[in-house]
DSSP file (Angstrom, degrees, kcal/mol; ACC not computed):
  #  RESIDUE AA STRUCTURE BP1 BP2  ACC     N-H-->O    O-->H-N    N-H-->O    O-->H-N    TCO  KAPPA ALPHA  PHI   PSI    X-CA   Y-CA   Z-CA
    1    1 A M     >        0   0    0      0, 0.0     4,-0.7     0, 0.0     3,-0.4   0.000 360.0 360.0 360.0 -89.7   65.8  106.8   60.0
    2    2 A F  H  >  +     0   0    0      1,-0.2     4,-2.5     2,-0.2     5,-0.1   0.682 360.0  77.6 -78.8 -18.0   65.5  110.5   59.4
    3    3 A L  H  > S+     0   0    0      1,-0.2     4,-2.5     2,-0.2    -1,-0.2   0.904  92.5  50.4 -61.7 -43.0   67.2  111.4   62.6
    4    4 A R  H  > S+     0   0    0     -3,-0.4     4,-2.3     1,-0.2    -1,-0.2   0.912 111.6  49.2 -60.8 -41.4   70.7  110.6   61.3
    5    5 A T  H  X S+     0   0    0     -4,-0.7     4,-2.9     1,-0.2    -2,-0.2   0.895 109.7  52.3 -62.6 -40.2   69.9  112.8   58.3
    6    6 A A  H  X S+     0   0    0     -4,-2.5     4,-2.6     2,-0.2    -2,-0.2   0.912 109.4  48.5 -64.0 -43.0   68.7  115.6   60.6
    7    7 A F  H  X S+     0   0    0     -4,-2.5     4,-2.2     2,-0.2    -2,-0.2   0.928 113.9  46.6 -62.9 -44.3   71.9  115.5   62.6
    8    8 A L  H  X S+     0   0    0     -4,-2.3     4,-2.6     1,-0.2    -2,-0.2   0.924 113.7  48.1 -63.0 -44.9   74.0  115.6   59.4
    9    9 A A  H  X S+     0   0    0     -4,-2.9     4,-2.9     1,-0.2    -1,-0.2   0.890 109.8  52.5 -64.8 -39.0   71.9  118.4   58.0
   10   10 A A  H  X S+     0   0    0     -4,-2.6     4,-2.0     2,-0.2    -1,-0.2   0.908 110.4  48.3 -63.3 -40.9   72.1  120.4   61.3
   11   11 A A  H  X S+     0   0    0     -4,-2.2     4,-1.7     2,-0.2    -2,-0.2   0.926 113.7  46.5 -64.0 -44.5   75.9  120.0   61.2
   12   12 A L  H  X S+     0   0    0     -4,-2.6     4,-1.7     1,-0.2    -2,-0.2   0.891 109.8  54.3 -64.2 -39.0   76.0  121.2   57.6
   13   13 A A  H  X S+     0   0    0     -4,-2.9     4,-0.5     1,-0.2    -1,-0.2   0.889 105.7  52.9 -63.0 -38.4   73.7  124.0   58.3
   14   14 A C  H >< S+     0   0    0     -4,-2.0     3,-0.8     1,-0.2     4,-0.3   0.896 108.2  50.6 -63.0 -39.5   76.0  125.2   61.1
   15   15 A L  H 3< S+     0   0    0     -4,-1.7     3,-0.3     1,-0.2    -1,-0.2   0.826 117.9  39.0 -66.2 -31.2   78.9  125.2   58.7
   16   16 A C  H >X S+     0   0    0     -4,-1.7     3,-1.6     1,-0.2     4,-0.6   0.365  83.9 109.5 -98.9   4.5   76.9  127.3   56.2
   17   17 A A  G X< S+     0   0    0     -3,-0.8     3,-1.1    -4,-0.5    -1,-0.2   0.813  71.1  58.7 -56.4 -36.9   75.2  129.5   58.8
   18   18 A S  G 34 S+     0   0    0     -4,-0.3    -1,-0.3    -3,-0.3    -2,-0.1   0.796 107.5  47.6 -66.3 -25.2   77.1  132.7   57.8
   19   19 A A  G <4 S+     0   0    0     -3,-1.6     2,-0.3     2,-0.1    -1,-0.3   0.537  97.9  90.0 -90.1  -7.1   75.8  132.5   54.2
   20   20 A Q  S << S-     0   0    0     -3,-1.1     2,-0.2    -4,-0.6     3,-0.1  -0.660  75.8-122.4 -96.5 146.1   72.2  131.9   55.2
   21   21 A A        -     0   0    0     -2,-0.3   100,-0.5    88,-0.2     2,-0.1  -0.531  40.5 -96.2 -77.2 150.3   69.5  134.4   55.8
   22   22 A A        -     0   0    0     -2,-0.2     2,-0.2     1,-0.1   100,-0.2  -0.380  41.8-105.7 -67.9 144.6   67.8  134.4   59.1
   23   23 A M        -     0   0    0     98,-1.7     3,-0.4    -2,-0.1     2,-0.3  -0.488  31.5-129.9 -69.3 137.0   64.5  132.6   59.4
   24   24 A R  S    S+     0   0    0     83,-2.3    -1,-0.1     1,-0.2    82,-0.0  -0.645  83.6   3.7 -82.1 145.7   61.4  134.8   59.6
   25   25 A A  S    S-     0   0    0     -2,-0.3    -1,-0.2     1,-0.1     3,-0.1   0.896  85.5-150.0  47.8  56.9   58.9  134.1   62.4
   26   26 A E        -     0   0    0     -3,-0.4    -1,-0.1     1,-0.1     2,-0.1  -0.315  19.8-109.3 -58.6 133.6   60.9  131.3   64.0
   27   27 A P        -     0   0    0      0, 0.0    -1,-0.1     0, 0.0    97,-0.1  -0.397  28.0-172.2 -67.1 140.6   58.7  128.8   65.7
   28   28 A V  S    S+     0   0    0      1,-0.2     7,-2.6    -2,-0.1     2,-0.3   0.515  73.0  10.6-105.6 -12.2   58.7  128.8   69.5
   29   29 A D  E     -A   34   0A   0      5,-0.3     2,-0.4     7,-0.1    -1,-0.2  -0.947  64.4-131.6-152.4 171.7   56.6  125.6   69.8
   30   30 A F  E >  S-A   33   0A   0      3,-2.4     3,-1.9    -2,-0.3   112,-0.0  -0.955  87.8 -25.0-133.7 115.9   55.1  122.8   67.8
   31   31 A M  T 3  S-     0   0    0     -2,-0.4    -1,-0.1     1,-0.3     0, 0.0   0.884 130.7 -44.9  46.7  45.9   51.4  122.0   68.2
   32   32 A G  T 3  S+     0   0    0      1,-0.2    -1,-0.3     0, 0.0     0, 0.0   0.386 113.1 117.0  86.5  -3.5   51.6  123.5   71.7
   33   33 A I  E <   -A   30   0A   0     -3,-1.9    -3,-2.4     6,-0.0    -1,-0.2  -0.882  62.8-131.5 -99.5 118.7   54.8  121.9   72.8
   34   34 A P  E     -A   29   0A   0      0, 0.0    49,-0.6     0, 0.0     2,-0.4  -0.373   9.0-129.4 -73.3 145.2   57.5  124.5   73.5
   35   35 A F  B    S+b   83   0B   0     -7,-2.6    49,-0.1     1,-0.2     3,-0.1  -0.760  89.4  11.6 -84.7 136.9   61.0  124.3   72.2
   36   36 A G  S    S+     0   0    0     47,-0.6     2,-0.3    -2,-0.4    -1,-0.2   0.329 103.4  99.7  85.3  -7.9   63.7  124.8   74.8
   37   37 A K  S    S-     0   0    0     -3,-0.3    46,-0.5    46,-0.1    -1,-0.2  -0.852  84.3 -93.8-112.1 148.9   61.6  124.5   77.9
   38   38 A E  B     +C   82   0B   0     -2,-0.3     2,-0.3    44,-0.1    44,-0.2  -0.339  50.7 174.0 -59.9 138.2   61.2  121.5   80.1
   39   39 A Y        -     0   0    0     42,-2.7    -3,-0.0    -6,-0.1    -6,-0.0  -0.976  23.0-153.5-150.8 130.7   58.1  119.5   79.1
   40   40 A Q        -     0   0    0     -2,-0.3     2,-0.1    38,-0.0    -2,-0.0  -0.929  25.7-125.9-108.4 115.2   56.9  116.1   80.3
   41   41 A P        -     0   0    0      0, 0.0     6,-0.1     0, 0.0    -2,-0.0  -0.398  34.0-150.5 -59.3 128.5   54.8  114.2   77.7
   42   42 A G    >   -     0   0    0     -2,-0.1     3,-1.8     4,-0.0     0, 0.0   0.059  37.2 -67.0 -87.8-161.8   51.5  113.3   79.4
   43   43 A K  T 3  S+     0   0    0      1,-0.3    -1,-0.0     3,-0.0     0, 0.0   0.693 123.6  70.4 -65.1 -20.6   49.0  110.5   79.0
   44   44 A A  T 3  S+     0   0    0     15,-0.1    16,-1.5    16,-0.0     2,-0.3   0.661  90.3  78.9 -71.0 -14.1   48.1  111.6   75.5
   45   45 A F  E <   -D   59   0B   0     -3,-1.8     2,-0.6    14,-0.2    14,-0.2  -0.741  65.5-153.7 -99.2 142.3   51.5  110.4   74.3
   46   46 A A  E     -D   58   0B   0     12,-2.9    12,-1.9    -2,-0.3     2,-0.3  -0.977  31.3-179.9-108.0 118.3   52.7  106.9   73.6
   47   47 A C  E     -D   57   0B   0     -2,-0.6     2,-0.3    10,-0.2    10,-0.2  -0.866  20.7-174.0-125.6 152.6   56.5  106.9   74.1
   48   48 A E  E     -D   56   0B   0      8,-2.1     8,-2.8    -2,-0.3     2,-0.3  -0.984  41.1 -94.4-138.7 151.0   59.4  104.5   73.9
   49   49 A T  E     +D   55   0B   0     -2,-0.3     6,-0.3     6,-0.2     3,-0.1  -0.476  37.0 178.8 -67.0 127.3   63.0  104.9   74.9
   50   50 A D        -     0   0    0      4,-2.3     2,-0.3     1,-0.3     5,-0.2   0.717  67.0 -18.0-100.9 -29.3   65.0  106.0   71.8
   51   51 A S  S    S-     0   0    0      3,-1.1    -1,-0.3     1,-0.0     3,-0.2  -0.871  91.1 -67.9-158.5-173.3   68.4  106.3   73.5
   52   52 A E  S    S+     0   0    0     -2,-0.3    -3,-0.0     1,-0.2    -1,-0.0   0.872 135.2  17.5 -57.0 -37.7   69.8  106.7   77.0
   53   53 A E  S    S+     0   0    0     27,-0.0    27,-1.1    -4,-0.0    28,-0.4   0.364 111.0  94.3-115.0   3.3   68.3  110.1   77.4
   54   54 A G  E     - E   0  79B   0     25,-0.2    -4,-2.3    -3,-0.2    -3,-1.1  -0.766  47.3-165.3-110.8 147.0   65.7  110.2   74.6
   55   55 A L  E     -DE  49  78B   0     23,-2.4    23,-2.8    -2,-0.3     2,-0.6  -0.991  10.0-156.2-122.8 121.1   62.0  109.4   74.3
   56   56 A K  E     +DE  48  77B   0     -8,-2.8    -8,-2.1    -2,-0.5     2,-0.3  -0.875  27.7 177.6 -96.4 125.7   60.4  109.0   70.9
   57   57 A C  E     -DE  47  76B   0     19,-3.2    19,-2.9    -2,-0.6     2,-0.3  -0.898  27.9-162.8-133.0 154.0   56.7  109.7   71.1
   58   58 A V  E     -D   46   0B   0    -12,-1.9   -12,-2.9    -2,-0.3     2,-0.5  -0.949  18.6-141.3-126.4 153.5   53.5  110.0   69.1
   59   59 A R  E >   -D   45   0B   0     -2,-0.3     3,-1.7    15,-0.3   -14,-0.2  -0.965   3.0-151.3-121.6 117.7   50.3  111.8   70.3
   60   60 A A  T 3  S+     0   0    0    -16,-1.5    -1,-0.1    -2,-0.5   -15,-0.1   0.803  92.8  53.6 -57.7 -34.7   47.0  110.1   69.5
   61   61 A G  T 3  S+     0   0    0    -17,-0.3    -1,-0.3     2,-0.1     2,-0.1   0.438  79.1 124.8 -85.5   1.6   45.0  113.4   69.4
   62   62 A D    <   -     0   0    0     -3,-1.7     2,-0.7     1,-0.1    12,-0.0  -0.353  65.1-125.1 -66.0 138.2   47.3  115.2   66.9
   63   63 A D        -     0   0    0      2,-0.1     2,-2.6     1,-0.1    -1,-0.1  -0.753  23.2-137.2 -76.2 115.6   45.7  116.6   63.8
   64   64 A L  S    S+     0   0    0     -2,-0.7     7,-3.0     7,-0.1     2,-0.3  -0.317  70.7  96.3 -81.0  60.5   47.9  115.0   61.1
   65   65 A H  E     -K   70   0C   0     -2,-2.6     2,-0.4     5,-0.3    -2,-0.1  -0.990  53.0-162.5-141.7 143.9   48.2  118.2   59.1
   66   66 A L  E >  S-K   69   0C   0      3,-2.4     3,-1.9    -2,-0.3    36,-0.1  -0.976  83.2 -18.5-128.8 119.1   50.9  120.8   59.0
   67   67 A H  T 3  S-     0   0    0     -2,-0.4    -1,-0.1     1,-0.3    35,-0.1   0.853 130.3 -51.7  54.1  37.4   49.9  124.2   57.4
   68   68 A G  T 3  S+     0   0    0      1,-0.2    -1,-0.3    34,-0.0    31,-0.1   0.400 112.5 121.2  84.4  -2.3   46.9  122.4   55.7
   69   69 A V  E <   -K   66   0C   0     -3,-1.9    -3,-2.4    29,-0.1    -1,-0.2  -0.832  67.0-118.0 -98.0 127.2   49.0  119.6   54.2
   70   70 A P  E     -K   65   0C   0      0, 0.0     2,-0.4     0, 0.0    21,-0.4  -0.387  26.9-142.7 -66.5 137.1   48.1  116.0   55.3
   71   71 A L        -     0   0    0     -7,-3.0    19,-0.3    19,-0.1     3,-0.1  -0.806  14.3-158.8-101.6 141.2   50.9  114.2   57.1
   72   72 A K  S    S-     0   0    0     17,-3.4     2,-0.3    -2,-0.4    18,-0.2   0.810  82.5  -1.5 -81.5 -35.5   51.6  110.5   56.7
   73   73 A S  E     - F   0  89B   0     16,-1.2    16,-1.6     2,-0.0    -1,-0.3  -0.986  58.1-169.4-153.2 158.1   53.4  110.4   60.1
   74   74 A L  E     + F   0  88B   0     -2,-0.3     2,-0.3    14,-0.2   -15,-0.3  -0.935  15.2 166.3-151.6 123.5   54.3  112.7   63.0
   75   75 A S  E     - F   0  87B   0     12,-2.6    12,-2.4    -2,-0.3     2,-0.4  -0.969  21.1-144.1-140.7 158.3   56.6  111.9   65.9
   76   76 A Y  E     -EF  57  86B   0    -19,-2.9   -19,-3.2    -2,-0.3     2,-0.5  -0.925   3.6-155.9-120.6 142.4   58.4  113.8   68.6
   77   77 A L  E     -EF  56  85B   0      8,-2.8     7,-2.9    -2,-0.4     8,-1.6  -0.982  10.6-164.6-119.7 120.6   61.8  113.2   70.2
   78   78 A F  E     -EF  55  83B   0    -23,-2.8   -23,-2.4    -2,-0.5     2,-0.4  -0.889   7.0-177.2-103.6 130.4   62.4  114.5   73.7
   79   79 A M  E >  S-EF  54  82B   0      3,-2.5     3,-1.5    -2,-0.5   -25,-0.2  -0.994  71.4  -4.5-126.9 134.7   65.9  114.7   75.0
   80   80 A Y  T 3  S-     0   0    0    -27,-1.1    -1,-0.1    -2,-0.4   -26,-0.1   0.877 130.8 -57.6  50.2  42.0   66.8  115.9   78.5
   81   81 A K  T 3  S+     0   0    0    -28,-0.4   -42,-2.7     1,-0.2     2,-0.3   0.724 118.1 105.5  63.7  25.9   63.1  116.6   79.1
   82   82 A R  E <  S-CF  38  79B   0     -3,-1.5    -3,-2.5   -44,-0.2     2,-0.5  -0.970  82.0-101.5-132.6 149.9   62.9  119.0   76.2
   83   83 A L  E     +bF  35  78B   0    -49,-0.6   -47,-0.6   -46,-0.5    -5,-0.2  -0.590  45.6 168.1 -68.3 118.9   61.4  118.8   72.7
   84   84 A F  E     +     0   0B   0     -7,-2.9    60,-3.3    -2,-0.5     2,-0.3   0.862  57.0   3.9-102.1 -54.2   64.4  118.1   70.5
   85   85 A T  E     -GF 143  77B   0     -8,-1.6    -8,-2.8    58,-0.2     2,-0.5  -0.976  48.1-157.6-136.0 151.8   63.0  117.1   67.1
   86   86 A V  E     -GF 142  76B   0     56,-2.0    56,-1.9    -2,-0.3     2,-0.4  -0.997  20.7-165.3-121.1 121.3   59.7  116.8   65.4
   87   87 A D  E     +GF 141  75B   0    -12,-2.4   -12,-2.6    -2,-0.5     2,-0.3  -0.918  11.3 172.3-113.8 134.9   59.8  114.4   62.4
   88   88 A M  E     -GF 140  74B   0     52,-2.8    52,-2.3    -2,-0.4     2,-0.3  -0.934  16.9-156.0-136.3 157.6   57.1  114.2   59.8
   89   89 A E  E     -GF 139  73B   0    -16,-1.6   -17,-3.4    -2,-0.3   -16,-1.2  -0.987   5.6-164.2-132.0 146.2   56.4  112.5   56.5
   90   90 A V  E     -G  138   0B   0     48,-2.3    48,-2.7    -2,-0.3     2,-0.5  -0.965  24.9-115.6-126.2 147.1   54.1  113.5   53.6
   91   91 A D  E  > S-G  137   0B   0     -2,-0.4     4,-0.6   -21,-0.4    46,-0.2  -0.689  70.4  -8.9 -83.4 126.7   52.9  111.3   50.7
   92   92 A G  H  > S-     0   0    0     44,-2.8     4,-1.8    -2,-0.5    46,-0.2   0.349  80.0 -80.4  80.1 158.3   54.0  112.3   47.2
   93   93 A R  H  > S+     0   0    0      1,-0.2     4,-3.0     2,-0.2     5,-0.2   0.863 121.9  59.1 -63.7 -39.6   55.6  115.2   45.5
   94   94 A E  H  > S+     0   0    0      1,-0.2     4,-2.1     2,-0.2    -1,-0.2   0.933 109.2  42.8 -59.7 -47.5   52.5  117.3   45.3
   95   95 A N  H  X S+     0   0    0     -4,-0.6     4,-2.5     2,-0.2    -1,-0.2   0.879 113.8  52.8 -66.5 -37.3   52.1  117.3   49.1
   96   96 A F  H  X S+     0   0    0     -4,-1.8     4,-2.7     2,-0.2    -2,-0.2   0.936 109.5  48.2 -61.8 -46.1   55.8  117.9   49.6
   97   97 A D  H  X S+     0   0    0     -4,-3.0     4,-2.3     1,-0.2    -2,-0.2   0.883 111.3  50.6 -63.4 -38.5   55.7  120.9   47.2
   98   98 A K  H  X S+     0   0    0     -4,-2.1     4,-2.4    -5,-0.2    -1,-0.2   0.924 111.9  47.4 -63.3 -44.4   52.7  122.3   49.1
   99   99 A L  H  X S+     0   0    0     -4,-2.5     4,-2.7     2,-0.2     5,-0.2   0.920 111.2  51.0 -64.0 -43.3   54.4  122.0   52.4
  100  100 A N  H  X S+     0   0    0     -4,-2.7     4,-2.6     1,-0.2    -1,-0.2   0.930 111.5  47.9 -57.7 -46.9   57.6  123.6   51.1
  101  101 A A  H  X S+     0   0    0     -4,-2.3     4,-2.2     1,-0.2    -2,-0.2   0.899 112.5  48.7 -63.0 -41.8   55.6  126.5   49.8
  102  102 A E  H  X S+     0   0    0     -4,-2.4     4,-1.6     2,-0.2    -1,-0.2   0.905 112.8  46.7 -67.1 -41.6   53.7  127.0   53.1
  103  103 A I  H  X S+     0   0    0     -4,-2.7     4,-3.0     2,-0.2     5,-0.3   0.919 113.0  49.6 -66.5 -42.3   56.9  126.9   55.1
  104  104 A A  H  X S+     0   0    0     -4,-2.6     4,-2.1    -5,-0.2    -2,-0.2   0.885 108.0  54.4 -62.7 -38.4   58.6  129.3   52.8
  105  105 A N  H  < S+     0   0    0     -4,-2.2    -1,-0.2    -5,-0.2    -2,-0.2   0.872 117.9  35.7 -61.6 -37.9   55.6  131.6   53.0
  106  106 A R  H  < S+     0   0    0     -4,-1.6    -2,-0.2    -5,-0.1    -1,-0.2   0.830 132.1  24.6 -84.4 -35.0   55.9  131.6   56.8
  107  107 A H  H  < S-     0   0    0     -4,-3.0   -83,-2.3     1,-0.3    -3,-0.2   0.425 103.4-114.0-119.5  -0.2   59.6  131.5   57.3
  108  108 A G     <  -     0   0    0     -4,-2.1    -1,-0.3    -5,-0.3     2,-0.2  -0.449  60.7 -16.7  97.7-172.8   61.3  133.0   54.2
  109  109 A K        -     0   0    0     -2,-0.1   -88,-0.2    -4,-0.1     2,-0.1  -0.459  65.4-130.8 -74.5 137.5   63.4  131.5   51.5
  110  110 A A        -     0   0    0     -2,-0.2     2,-0.5    10,-0.1    10,-0.2  -0.435  12.7-123.2 -81.3 158.6   65.1  128.1   52.2
  111  111 A T  E     -H  119   0B   0      8,-3.0     8,-2.6    -2,-0.1     2,-0.6  -0.901  24.2-138.9 -98.0 132.1   68.8  127.4   51.7
  112  112 A K  E     -H  118   0B   0     -2,-0.5     6,-0.2     6,-0.2     2,-0.2  -0.836  17.9-162.0 -97.0 122.7   69.3  124.4   49.4
  113  113 A L    >   -     0   0    0      4,-3.5     3,-1.6    -2,-0.6     4,-0.2  -0.573  36.3 -81.4 -94.9 162.1   72.1  122.0   50.5
  114  114 A S  T 3  S+     0   0    0      1,-0.3     3,-0.5    -2,-0.2    -1,-0.1  -0.332 118.5  40.6 -59.5 146.1   73.7  119.5   48.2
  115  115 A G  T 3  S-     0   0    0      1,-0.2    -1,-0.3    -3,-0.1    -3,-0.0   0.360 128.8 -80.8  90.8  -4.8   71.6  116.3   47.9
  116  116 A G  S <  S+     0   0    0     -3,-1.6    15,-0.2     1,-0.3     2,-0.2   0.463  81.5 147.1  93.8   1.0   68.4  118.4   47.7
  117  117 A M        -     0   0    0     -3,-0.5    -4,-3.5    -4,-0.2     2,-0.4  -0.525  34.9-150.5 -74.3 138.3   67.8  119.1   51.4
  118  118 A L  E     -HI 112 129B   0     11,-2.8    11,-2.6    -6,-0.2     2,-0.4  -0.893  16.7-171.7-106.1 137.4   66.1  122.5   52.1
  119  119 A T  E     -HI 111 128B   0     -8,-2.6    -8,-3.0    -2,-0.4     2,-0.4  -0.979  21.3-163.9-134.0 146.0   66.9  124.3   55.4
  120  120 A W  E     - I   0 127B   0      7,-2.4     7,-2.4    -2,-0.4     2,-0.6  -0.999  23.0-150.2-119.9 126.0   65.6  127.3   57.3
  121  121 A T  E     + I   0 126B   0   -100,-0.5   -98,-1.7    -2,-0.4     2,-0.2  -0.872  19.8 172.0-108.6 122.5   68.0  128.3   60.0
  122  122 A G        -     0   0    0      3,-0.7   -98,-0.1    -2,-0.6    23,-0.0  -0.602  45.5-106.9-113.0 178.3   66.8  130.0   63.2
  123  123 A K  S    S+     0   0    0     -2,-0.2     3,-0.1  -100,-0.1    -1,-0.1   0.871 117.0   9.2 -72.1 -37.4   68.5  131.0   66.4
  124  124 A Q  S    S+     0   0    0      1,-0.3    21,-2.9   -97,-0.1    22,-0.5   0.719 130.9  39.9-111.5 -33.9   66.8  128.2   68.3
  125  125 A V  E     - J   0 144B   0     19,-0.2    -3,-0.7    20,-0.1     2,-0.4  -0.966  56.7-163.6-129.7 134.5   65.1  126.0   65.7
  126  126 A D  E     -IJ 121 143B   0     17,-2.5    17,-3.0    -2,-0.4     2,-0.4  -0.884  10.6-150.4-109.7 148.6   66.0  124.8   62.3
  127  127 A I  E     -IJ 120 142B   0     -7,-2.4    -7,-2.4    -2,-0.4     2,-0.4  -0.972  14.1-171.5-118.2 134.3   63.6  123.4   59.8
  128  128 A M  E     -IJ 119 141B   0     13,-2.7    13,-2.4    -2,-0.4     2,-0.4  -0.984   5.4-173.6-129.5 137.8   64.7  120.8   57.2
  129  129 A L  E     +IJ 118 140B   0    -11,-2.6   -11,-2.8    -2,-0.4     2,-0.3  -0.976   7.0 170.7-128.2 143.7   62.8  119.3   54.2
  130  130 A Y  E     - J   0 139B   0      9,-2.3     9,-3.5    -2,-0.4     2,-0.6  -0.979  21.9-145.4-151.0 138.2   63.9  116.5   51.9
  131  131 A Y  E     - J   0 138B   0     -2,-0.3     2,-0.9     7,-0.2     7,-0.2  -0.933   9.6-152.6-108.5 123.7   62.0  114.6   49.2
  132  132 A D  E  >> - J   0 137B   0      5,-3.0     5,-1.6    -2,-0.6     4,-1.3  -0.824   6.6-168.6 -95.0 103.3   62.9  110.9   48.8
  133  133 A E  T  45S+     0   0    0     -2,-0.9    -1,-0.2     1,-0.2   -40,-0.1   0.849  84.0  56.7 -61.1 -36.5   62.2  110.1   45.1
  134  134 A T  T  45S+     0   0    0      1,-0.2    -1,-0.2    -3,-0.1    -2,-0.0   0.905 118.2  31.0 -64.2 -42.7   62.6  106.3   45.8
  135  135 A R  T  45S-     0   0    0     -3,-0.2    -1,-0.2     2,-0.2    -2,-0.2   0.513 100.3-130.3 -93.5  -6.0   59.9  106.2   48.4
  136  136 A H  T  <5 +     0   0    0     -4,-1.3   -44,-2.8     1,-0.2     2,-0.4   0.907  67.1 129.7  54.6  43.3   57.8  109.1   47.0
  137  137 A T  E   < -GJ  91 132B   0     -5,-1.6    -5,-3.0   -46,-0.2     2,-0.4  -0.990  53.8-143.3-133.9 133.9   57.8  110.6   50.4
  138  138 A G  E     -GJ  90 131B   0    -48,-2.7   -48,-2.3    -2,-0.4     2,-0.4  -0.781  16.7-156.1 -92.6 141.1   58.7  114.0   51.8
  139  139 A E  E     -GJ  89 130B   0     -9,-3.5    -9,-2.3    -2,-0.4     2,-0.4  -0.952  11.4-177.8-118.7 137.4   60.4  114.2   55.1
  140  140 A A  E     -GJ  88 129B   0    -52,-2.3   -52,-2.8    -2,-0.4     2,-0.4  -0.993   1.1-176.7-134.6 141.7   60.3  117.3   57.4
  141  141 A S  E     -GJ  87 128B   0    -13,-2.4   -13,-2.7    -2,-0.4     2,-0.5  -1.000  17.6-158.2-138.6 140.9   62.0  118.0   60.7
  142  142 A Y  E     -GJ  86 127B   0    -56,-1.9   -56,-2.0    -2,-0.4     2,-0.5  -0.987  24.2-166.8-110.0 124.9   62.0  120.8   63.2
  143  143 A V  E     -GJ  85 126B   0    -17,-3.0   -17,-2.5    -2,-0.5     2,-0.6  -0.960  19.0-146.7-123.7 122.6   65.1  120.6   65.3
  144  144 A F  E     - J   0 125B   0    -60,-3.3     3,-0.4    -2,-0.5   -19,-0.2  -0.775  18.6-172.1 -81.8 119.8   65.8  122.5   68.5
  145  145 A K        +     0   0    0    -21,-2.9   -20,-0.1    -2,-0.6    -1,-0.1   0.418  67.7  67.6-103.0   2.9   69.5  123.2   68.3
  146  146 A N        +     0   0    0    -22,-0.5    -1,-0.2   -62,-0.1   -21,-0.1  -0.201  64.4 158.7-113.5  41.8   70.3  124.6   71.7
  147  147 A L        -     0   0    0     -3,-0.4     2,-0.3     1,-0.1   -67,-0.1  -0.470  42.7-124.0 -66.9 125.9   69.7  121.4   73.7
  148  148 A P        -     0   0    0      0, 0.0    -1,-0.1     0, 0.0   -66,-0.1  -0.574  22.2-155.9 -72.7 131.9   71.4  121.5   77.1
  149  149 A C        -     0   0    0     -2,-0.3   -69,-0.0     0, 0.0    -2,-0.0  -0.936  15.0-131.1-110.1 115.3   73.7  118.5   77.5
  150  150 A P        -     0   0    0      0, 0.0     2,-0.4     0, 0.0   -70,-0.0  -0.318  18.2-122.2 -66.4 146.7   74.4  117.7   81.1
  151  151 A V              0   0    0      1,-0.1     0, 0.0    -2,-0.0     0, 0.0  -0.750 360.0 360.0 -89.0 131.7   78.0  117.1   82.1
  152  152 A E              0   0    0     -2,-0.4    -1,-0.1     0, 0.0     0, 0.0   0.442 360.0 360.0 -96.6 360.0   78.7  113.7   83.6
């Protein structure tokens, strides 16, 4: 679902990187899970295979809020034993706007891409926001972009 959009946005963000300002206070983890370091989801996670190397997981004990904004859903994708993406949804334009304001307050001004996607570009992690008018749902992703890919 949103993963394809995240990959496309990450590719577009890379193309536009020279024109973007650096993200302030780049996240090093998400709810205690580090970006870029090996991590094995424990018993608190319910996971299913998402691809040959990926595990899509949810964690039952997670507080479904980000920066005080209620989340409709929250999932993690682990690739090569590392946190690769965190995907979230929020209900309605009001919650989306609050989340956008909170992320901008923490990380600086977003870059707006064609199609309405907002991005914050870091050295290790990018943040992407998009509001789907049809579903009245905001989508947010944190993407670790320096994932090591093993050579076969």
